Structure formats: structure tokens, C-alpha cells
C-alpha distance (Angstrom), angle and dihedral (degrees) to the residues before:
residue distance angle dihedral
M1 . . .
D2 3.80 . .
K3 3.80 91.8 .
L4 3.80 91.3 50.6
A5 3.80 91.0 46.1
K6 3.82 91.8 50.8
W7 3.81 90.6 48.7
C8 3.81 90.7 50.5
I9 3.80 90.3 49.0
W10 3.81 91.0 49.6
L11 3.80 91.6 49.6
R12 3.79 94.3 45.5
R13 3.80 90.1 51.7
R14 3.81 90.9 61.6
S15 3.80 109.7 106.9
F16 3.82 96.1 -117.0
F17 3.80 93.3 53.2
R18 3.81 91.2 44.3
V19 3.79 89.0 53.8
A20 3.81 91.5 47.6
Q21 3.82 92.7 50.1
R22 3.81 92.5 49.4
T23 3.79 92.6 45.2
F24 3.79 92.5 52.7
A25 3.80 91.1 44.5
V26 3.79 92.1 58.3
L27 3.83 92.3 42.4
M28 3.82 93.8 49.6
P29 3.84 96.4 95.5
I30 3.81 96.3 52.3
A31 3.82 92.1 42.1
T32 3.81 90.9 52.5
V33 3.81 91.6 48.1
G34 3.80 89.3 47.8
A35 3.82 90.8 51.7
F36 3.80 91.7 56.0
F37 3.79 92.0 48.6
Q38 3.80 89.3 47.4
V39 3.80 88.4 58.6
L40 3.80 88.5 52.5
Q41 3.80 91.5 48.5
D42 3.81 98.6 43.8
S43 3.81 101.7 30.8
V44 3.79 111.5 23.1
F45 3.80 105.4 34.1
A46 3.82 99.0 28.1
P47 3.85 113.4 96.7
E48 3.82 89.9 -150.0
S49 3.82 93.1 54.0
F50 3.79 132.7 108.5
I51 3.82 98.5 -122.4
Y52 3.82 93.7 42.9
N53 3.80 91.9 56.3
L54 3.81 95.6 36.6
F55 3.82 92.2 59.7
D56 3.82 94.5 32.2
F57 3.82 92.8 -123.5
D58 3.78 89.9 171.0
R59 3.79 88.0 72.2
I60 3.81 103.1 34.1
M61 3.82 101.0 35.2
S62 3.80 117.9 81.1
D63 3.80 118.9 -127.4
R64 3.80 92.2 -120.9
F65 3.81 93.0 52.1
W66 3.80 89.8 47.1
D67 3.82 92.0 50.7
I68 3.80 92.5 49.4
G69 3.81 93.9 44.8
T70 3.79 93.2 46.7
S71 3.81 93.6 48.5
L72 3.80 94.9 46.5
S73 3.81 95.6 45.7
Q74 3.81 92.9 46.3
C75 3.80 89.9 47.7
V76 3.80 94.4 54.7
V77 3.82 94.1 42.6
E78 3.81 93.0 49.3
V79 3.80 93.3 46.8
I80 3.81 94.3 47.8
F81 3.80 105.3 33.3
G82 3.80 99.0 20.3
L83 3.82 90.3 57.4
F84 3.80 98.3 28.8
C85 3.80 93.4 122.8
L86 3.80 90.3 62.7
F87 3.80 91.4 60.0
T88 3.80 91.9 40.8
V89 3.80 97.4 51.2
Y90 3.80 92.5 46.9
F91 3.80 96.1 51.7
S92 3.81 93.2 38.5
A93 3.81 90.7 57.5
S94 3.79 91.5 40.2
F95 3.81 95.5 52.8
T96 3.81 91.8 43.5
A97 3.80 90.0 54.5
K98 3.81 91.0 46.7
I99 3.79 91.7 54.7
Y100 3.82 88.8 60.6
R101 3.83 94.5 36.5
K102 3.78 95.8 -110.5
D103 3.79 131.2 137.8
A104 3.82 102.1 -68.1
T105 3.80 97.0 -175.6
M106 3.79 95.6 53.9
A107 3.81 91.0 43.3
G108 3.81 89.8 54.8
I109 3.81 93.3 48.8
S110 3.81 91.6 47.5
A111 3.80 92.0 50.0
L112 3.79 91.4 48.7
T113 3.80 91.1 52.4
S114 3.80 92.8 47.2
L115 3.81 91.8 50.9
L116 3.79 92.9 51.6
V117 3.81 91.5 48.5
M118 3.81 91.6 50.8
V119 3.80 94.0 47.0
Y120 3.80 90.8 46.5
L121 3.82 92.8 54.7
F122 3.81 92.7 41.5
Q123 3.79 91.9 52.4
L124 3.79 91.2 45.4
G125 3.80 90.8 54.1
L126 3.79 93.7 44.0
T127 3.80 101.6 45.0
G128 3.81 104.7 12.1
R129 3.79 91.4 -124.6
I130 3.79 138.1 81.9
S131 3.82 114.6 -100.2
L132 3.79 113.2 145.0
I133 3.79 97.9 162.7
T134 3.80 103.9 30.5
G135 3.80 96.5 49.7
G136 3.80 93.9 77.4
Y137 3.80 95.3 -133.2
L138 3.80 92.3 116.8
G139 3.80 91.4 56.2
F140 3.78 133.2 110.5
Q141 3.80 93.1 -95.3
Y142 3.83 90.8 72.1
T143 3.80 98.2 46.5
F144 3.81 94.2 127.0
F145 3.79 93.6 61.5
A146 3.80 91.0 51.0
L147 3.80 90.4 49.8
L148 3.78 90.9 49.3
L149 3.80 94.1 47.8
G150 3.81 92.6 46.9
Y151 3.79 90.4 49.8
G152 3.80 90.6 49.7
V153 3.81 92.9 51.0
G154 3.81 89.2 47.8
Q155 3.81 89.0 54.3
V156 3.81 89.8 52.9
F157 3.80 88.2 56.5
H158 3.81 88.4 44.9
W159 3.79 94.3 56.5
L160 3.81 101.5 31.9
G161 3.80 105.5 24.7
A162 3.78 129.9 91.1
D163 3.80 120.4 -113.1
Y164 3.77 114.7 -91.7
E165 3.79 129.0 -156.4
P166 3.81 115.3 -166.0
V167 3.79 117.3 -127.5
N168 3.80 130.4 -156.1
Y169 3.79 94.5 -120.4
E170 3.80 127.0 23.1
H171 3.76 118.2 -167.8
T172 3.80 121.5 -158.7
K173 3.82 94.6 -90.0
L174 3.82 92.7 57.7
V175 3.81 91.4 47.3
Q176 3.80 90.5 50.7
D177 3.82 90.7 50.1
R178 3.80 89.8 51.9
A179 3.79 91.5 50.4
I180 3.80 92.9 49.1
K181 3.80 92.0 49.5
A182 3.81 89.9 50.2
L183 3.81 94.6 48.6
K184 3.80 95.0 90.3
L185 3.80 92.7 45.6
T186 3.80 92.0 47.7
L187 3.79 89.6 51.4
V188 3.81 91.1 49.7
T189 3.80 93.5 50.1
V190 3.81 94.5 44.7
I191 3.81 91.3 48.9
G192 3.80 87.8 48.9
G193 3.81 88.7 52.6
V194 3.81 90.0 49.6
I195 3.81 91.4 50.5
I196 3.81 94.4 48.0
G197 3.80 90.9 43.2
G198 3.80 90.1 48.8
I199 3.79 90.9 52.2
L200 3.80 90.1 49.8
Y201 3.81 90.3 47.1
A202 3.81 92.4 51.9
A203 3.81 93.3 44.7
I204 3.80 95.4 46.2
S205 3.81 92.7 44.7
K206 3.80 89.5 59.6
V207 3.79 99.0 43.9
K208 3.82 103.3 25.6
A209 3.80 91.4 111.6
N210 3.81 87.6 64.6
F211 3.81 97.5 31.3
S212 3.77 105.9 103.8
L213 3.77 126.3 129.1
S214 3.80 88.6 -162.3
A215 3.80 90.2 58.5
M216 3.81 90.5 49.2
T217 3.78 94.2 50.2
S218 3.81 96.7 40.6
T219 3.80 89.3 74.9
V220 3.79 90.1 60.1
E221 3.81 93.9 41.2
N222 3.81 91.6 53.8
S223 3.79 95.7 40.4
N224 3.79 121.4 112.1
N225 3.81 91.3 -169.7
L226 3.81 117.7 101.2
F227 3.81 90.2 -159.3
I228 3.81 86.6 67.6
T229 3.79 102.7 36.0
V230 3.81 99.0 44.7
P231 3.85 97.7 52.4
S232 3.82 89.5 42.2
T233 3.80 90.4 53.1
A234 3.81 91.1 49.1
L235 3.80 90.6 51.2
A236 3.82 92.7 46.6
S237 3.82 90.2 48.7
F238 3.80 90.5 51.9
L239 3.80 90.5 49.9
S240 3.81 89.0 49.9
W241 3.82 88.9 53.6
L242 3.79 88.5 52.2
G243 3.79 90.4 53.3
I244 3.81 99.7 -98.5
E245 3.78 101.4 119.0
E246 3.80 100.3 165.0
P247 3.86 99.1 87.7
I248 3.81 95.5 53.8
L249 3.81 90.0 45.5
R250 3.80 90.2 53.2
L251 3.80 94.8 45.4
S252 3.80 92.6 51.1
N253 3.81 93.5 50.3
V254 3.78 94.4 100.6
E255 3.81 94.7 167.8
T256 3.82 91.1 75.3
S257 3.79 93.5 55.7
A258 3.79 117.5 109.6
A259 3.80 90.8 -156.2
A260 3.81 90.4 53.7
T261 3.79 88.6 54.9
A262 3.80 89.3 51.0
N263 3.81 90.7 51.7
L264 3.79 92.5 49.5
T265 3.82 91.8 46.8
Y266 3.81 90.0 52.0
V267 3.81 91.5 51.2
M268 3.79 93.0 48.0
R269 3.79 92.2 50.3
R270 3.82 99.0 42.6
G271 3.81 97.8 33.8
S272 3.82 91.1 -134.5
I273 3.80 130.4 102.9
W274 3.82 92.8 -154.9
K275 3.82 129.2 88.7
I276 3.80 94.5 22.4
P277 3.84 120.4 169.8
Y278 3.82 96.6 -106.8
P279 3.83 108.9 31.9
Y280 3.84 94.9 166.7
L281 3.78 97.6 40.3
G282 3.81 111.4 170.0
G283 3.80 98.0 -138.1
S284 3.80 93.1 48.6
L285 3.81 95.7 46.2
I286 3.81 93.3 46.3
S287 3.79 95.6 46.2
T288 3.78 98.3 39.6
Y289 3.80 103.8 34.6
G290 3.81 108.4 7.6
V291 3.80 95.8 57.4
M292 3.83 98.8 0.1
G293 3.76 96.2 -134.1
G294 3.78 97.6 -32.0
C295 3.79 115.9 -48.4
A296 3.82 113.3 20.7
V297 3.82 88.9 118.5
V298 3.80 90.6 56.4
L299 3.82 89.7 43.4
A300 3.81 88.2 55.0
L301 3.81 88.7 53.5
A302 3.82 90.9 51.4
V303 3.81 91.0 50.4
A304 3.82 90.6 48.0
I305 3.81 89.9 52.3
L306 3.79 91.1 51.4
I307 3.83 90.5 48.9
R308 3.82 101.9 42.6
G309 3.78 106.0 10.5
R310 3.81 118.5 120.1
R311 3.79 99.0 -175.2
K312 3.77 124.1 88.9
E313 3.82 98.1 -145.7
P314 3.85 98.2 56.8
E315 3.80 90.9 43.6
T316 3.81 90.8 52.0
V317 3.81 91.7 49.6
A318 3.83 90.8 47.1
K319 3.81 92.3 50.7
M320 3.81 92.7 47.5
N321 3.80 91.7 51.6
L322 3.80 101.3 41.1
W323 3.81 92.9 97.3
P324 3.84 95.2 49.3
L325 3.82 91.3 42.9
L326 3.76 91.8 52.2
F327 3.81 89.8 57.4
S328 3.82 97.0 43.3
S329 3.79 101.8 -93.0
S330 3.79 106.8 125.6
R331 3.80 104.3 155.1
G332 3.78 96.5 93.2
F333 3.81 90.7 54.9
L334 3.81 94.1 42.8
V335 3.81 89.9 57.0
G336 3.79 99.1 32.2
L337 3.81 99.5 54.0
P338 3.09 86.9 25.8
V339 3.80 109.8 -123.7
I340 3.81 97.0 162.6
L341 3.82 111.2 93.1
N342 3.80 91.2 -3.5
P343 3.84 106.0 137.0
I344 3.81 91.5 -156.0
Y345 3.81 93.0 70.9
V346 3.80 103.1 33.6
I347 3.83 97.3 96.4
Q348 3.81 94.6 49.7
L349 3.79 94.1 44.6
I350 3.80 89.4 56.1
L351 3.80 98.4 36.6
V352 3.81 101.8 45.2
P353 3.85 98.0 60.8
V354 3.80 89.9 45.5
V355 3.81 93.0 50.7
N356 3.81 90.6 46.3
M357 3.80 91.7 53.7
L358 3.80 94.8 45.7
I359 3.82 93.3 49.2
A360 3.81 90.5 45.5
A361 3.81 91.4 50.0
L362 3.81 89.6 50.8
A363 3.81 90.8 49.6
I364 3.81 90.4 50.0
F365 3.81 90.4 48.7
L366 3.82 90.7 51.8
H367 3.83 90.4 46.3
I368 3.80 91.7 -119.6
V369 3.79 90.3 128.7
P370 3.82 131.8 10.4
T371 3.78 125.6 -119.0
P372 3.83 111.5 -89.3
V373 3.80 109.2 -113.7
Y374 3.81 108.2 153.9
P375 3.83 122.7 93.9
I376 3.79 115.8 -108.5
L377 3.79 129.6 -134.6
T378 3.80 112.6 -113.3
G379 3.77 116.1 -101.4
T380 3.80 94.3 27.4
P381 3.84 108.7 156.6
G382 3.80 108.7 -100.3
P383 3.84 100.4 -117.3
L384 3.82 89.8 50.5
V385 3.81 95.5 52.4
P386 3.85 96.7 87.7
F387 3.82 90.5 46.6
F388 3.80 93.8 56.8
A389 3.82 93.1 37.3
T390 3.83 88.3 61.5
N391 3.82 93.0 46.9
G392 3.80 95.7 -104.4
N393 3.80 101.2 -41.9
W394 3.82 104.6 173.5
P395 3.83 98.1 -154.9
T396 3.80 86.1 55.0
L397 3.82 90.8 55.8
I398 3.81 91.3 52.1
F399 3.80 90.0 46.3
S400 3.81 94.1 49.4
I401 3.82 92.2 48.7
F402 3.80 88.5 51.1
L403 3.80 89.3 49.2
F404 3.80 92.4 50.5
C405 3.80 91.2 49.7
L406 3.80 88.2 51.0
D407 3.81 89.2 51.8
V408 3.81 90.1 53.7
V409 3.81 90.2 50.8
M410 3.81 90.8 49.1
M411 3.82 90.0 52.0
I412 3.81 94.2 53.4
P413 3.86 94.9 80.0
A414 3.81 88.9 56.4
V415 3.82 90.1 51.0
K416 3.81 89.9 49.6
L417 3.80 89.5 49.3
D418 3.79 89.4 51.6
N419 3.80 90.4 51.2
R420 3.79 91.2 48.9
T421 3.80 92.4 46.9
K422 3.79 91.0 53.2
A423 3.82 91.2 48.9
L424 3.81 91.8 51.4
L425 3.80 91.2 47.4
Q426 3.78 90.2 53.4
S427 3.81 91.6 49.3
Y428 3.82 90.5 49.9
E429 3.79 90.7 50.4
M430 3.82 91.1 49.5
E431 3.83 90.4 50.6
D432 3.80 90.9 49.9
D433 3.81 90.5 50.3
S434 3.80 92.0 49.2
H435 3.80 91.2 52.6
V436 3.78 89.8 51.3
């Protein structure tokens, strides 16, 4: 445990991880607010959601109230999570510049400009039209790329920029001097964005006919081979830990799977959920057991923190996000803890979905539980997803609760490692103070 804790401390002291931790710390409030509004959007005001149908909102909620609630919740979610990369790239560049005592404000503005230029050219090459906001490439699912770009721009200011000492009051002349000094660096970073965006434009223009993440993930979704689905899930989980959420979202979208449609058609015709054509279907196993509807793995981590955590900050973040996590909105917790790019949690975040799928496949093979085939209402609590996906099969409910409890147990070592890491950090800080 001590060796792992020291390795985590060493990794977290690297400049990129320090920047990531500080960026997520400052973005925690808006991510948490966005998570609550995402629950409203996906679970309260969505006709296909669990809460909406459970309380029969279609009958008791007025159309005007529904219109207002839907518009407001969608507005907040789109502004926060649809443009999350804008906030991320700014603060990533800003904190990188601060580490080296450079102009953080100008670094953030330069990074923001470079990101927009790159996305503009990428979208132009991919679709042939200009759509900065609607393309989705500024959203939460691409956070890692924004972090990386912001860090790179901050390094440009590190190597080429003049030292900057903040002052309590800056009059216009000092601000103008700062802007003039940053002109060359801004030009360098924007030109770099143009070059990278141009390369992306040229590459995408040549291969855009074959460039489709949906096409790449459909093979896994329609696969009945565990040797394909399990490694793919592990890779997608690792990418999600990095801050690239799109692959795991695609893989868990079982409704787009042709094989899932074949399974459901078989059940509807035969009237039996057993002996379906694709018993180990990738999309079904990933969605129902691997991630249990979206964020049951992260919910298990929050529960483990509340059970075995010894630090006030993680417990506070877990308590604040319990409601969103329960209804499949994990982004506030992923940023607030943070989980993204936190080496303490990487093993569990990869291992738990894989173990869930393997145990579920074994249970299906032994006919303990049937293969999930039915579509699920959005926002269904994670441990209940398999139950509803098998049309209310009670052994499946018992099995899924057992699986969730196992996930909590598997998360406890990571919580203990976090506790130990914090204790070692405090001892290091005390030693440093004693030497001073």
C-alpha cells in the first residue's frame, strides 16, 4: 500500500497531473450544478425517463410547466457540459502558466482561441460546414484533449514568455503592457492551432467516408464474443478515466444495436426470454452489467467513500452527488472528486466493469439470470437496470444487487489507498516544514 501510495504521489506531482487536479477543483461547482440539471433534463422532464413515468408526470404536470422545465434544464446542461472544453482549456493553460510564474490570463485566452480554431477546421473537414457549437466537440466527453491543449499552450508561455508577478491593482497601462508582451506568444499558439487544425482538416477530408465512431463501436455492440467485448470495455473505461467519455457512451448505447433488435424480436415472437440468438451480446452486457445504465461503477465508488473514507472533502463531494449518481448523472462526481486522471482510481475503474461482465456472462451461461433484452427508461438507478431489462425477473434483481455490493467492496482498496496517500502527503509536508 505504501509503495502504491508513493507512486501515486510521484505521478500526481508531475506538472500535467497537478494542472489537471487544479483545473477540476475550480470546475467542481459548475460540474455539480450541471449534474443536478442533467437529472432534471434526463429524468424529470424526459417522457422516456424513469422518474417521469414512475410519478406519471404526463398526467399531473401541465404542458406549460413541462416546456419551461425542459427549456431551462436543457439550457444549463448545454452551457455547462456542451461547452465544458472551453472552461477546461482556459484553466488548464492558466494553471500551467501559473506554475512557471507566467501570465496566466493571456495563456488562457490564447488556449481558448487555439481550441476554437482547431475545432472549426476539424468540423469543416468532417462535415463541410461550419458548426462550432452543435458539433459536440467542445463537450464534456472530450475533456482530455482540452486539458492537453491547455497544458501545451501553458508550456509555450513557460518557454517563451516573460516572468510575471501579479499585483494587487493593475491600471490600464500595466494591462496594455501585459497584452503587448503576450502578442508574440498568442500569435505562436494561434498559428500552432491553425497548423494542427489544418492537419486534422486534411486527414479527415481524405478519410471522412470511413471516419465514424458509431461504425467502430457497432462491431463491439453486435458481437457475441466475450474476447472482443471485454477488452473493448476495458479500453473504453480507460479512455473514460483519461477524460474521453465518448467511446463508453457509444458502447453502452444498446438501442442502436442490430443484434439487440434481433434478440428483442425473438423474445416478442416466442414469449420467452431464454435461448435468444445472442446471449452474450456486447451492447447488452456493457450497458446492463458493465456500467449498469451509465454510472453504477462511480456510484459504487461514492458509497465506498462514505463507508471507508477518512477525508472530509471526498465525503462531501460524494454526499453532494449521491442524487445525480443514483439517476445516472456522474459528471459532477467525476470532476468534483476528481476521478478523471486520478491514478488512485484507474485500476478499479477498468477492472470493475470487466468483472461485472464476466460474472454476468457466467450467470447467463448457468441460466441463473436471462440475457437483458428490453429497452430501459433513461435515469433508471444503476442496480435496477438489469431487473427492468429482463422484464422484471426477480433472480436478476437479487443478482444485480449482489453485483453492486461486490463493486462497492472492490472500490474499498482504492479508498484506502486514497487515505494512505493523503497521510503520506501530510507527513511529507510536515518534514518539509521542519527542515525550514
